N, C-alpha and C positions, 0 to 999 in steps of 0.2 A: 681114679676117675674123678672123684669129687674133692680132691685135695686142693687146698689153697697153695698157690705158689709161695715158696719160702722167700721172703724178703729179708735182706740182712737188717738186723736191728741196729739202730744207731744208739750208741750209749747216751744217757742223759747226763748233761754237764752239771757241774755244781751250781753254776749260775741259773740254769733252768730249774733245778731243784729248789734253790733259794727263792726264786721268783714265784714258783708254785706255792711254796710255804707261806710267802708273804701275802699272796692273793687270798689264800685260805684264811690267814689271820685277819685280813681286812674284812672278809665276809663274816667271820665269827664276831669281830668287833662291831660291825654294823648290826648284826642280830642282837647282840647284847645291848647296844645303845638303844635300839628300838624297844626292847623289853623294858629297860629302865625308864625310858621316856613314857611308855604306856603306864607303867606302875605309878610313877610320880603324878601323871595327869589324872589317873583314876583316883588316887588318894585326894587330890585337890577337888576333883569332881564330887566325891562322896562327902567331903567336909562342907563344901558349898551347898550341896543338895540338902544335907542335914540342917544347915543354918537356914536355908530357905523354908524348909518344912516348919521350923520354929517361928520364923518372923514374917514370911511372905513378902519380903522386901523385893520390889521390882528389879533393882540392879543385881540382886543375887540370882534371880530367875534368868536374866540375860546371860550372866556369866556361866550358869549351869548349862544353858543351851549351847553356848560357845564351846565349853569343854566337852559336851556330848559329841559335837561335830568333830572336834579334834581327836577324841578317842576312836570314833568311827574311821577317821582318816588313818590313824595309827594301826587299827585292827578292824578291817571291814566286817568282822563277825560281831563286833560290839553293837548292841542295840539298846535304845532307851526310848520309851514312849514319851514324846514331848507334849502330850496332852495334860497340862497342869490343871488341877482343880483349885482355882484361886478362891 
């Protein structure tokens, strides 16, 4: 009574299989590239923030803020308090 009608299954072609694998590879590559970009940006951010803490140079502060926004763009969960105590 509640059985689904049996539809004949169409075999998956090699081209479709290759296309699916390629799309999965592209998704994984995009994820990896985003992770690497975030890590590189985070390292630059930490280096500049450390330099700013030592020198309080205004141009460093601007660069730190720019990198904080970029990090948030790459990962919306990234947060940084932009209230500097100059």
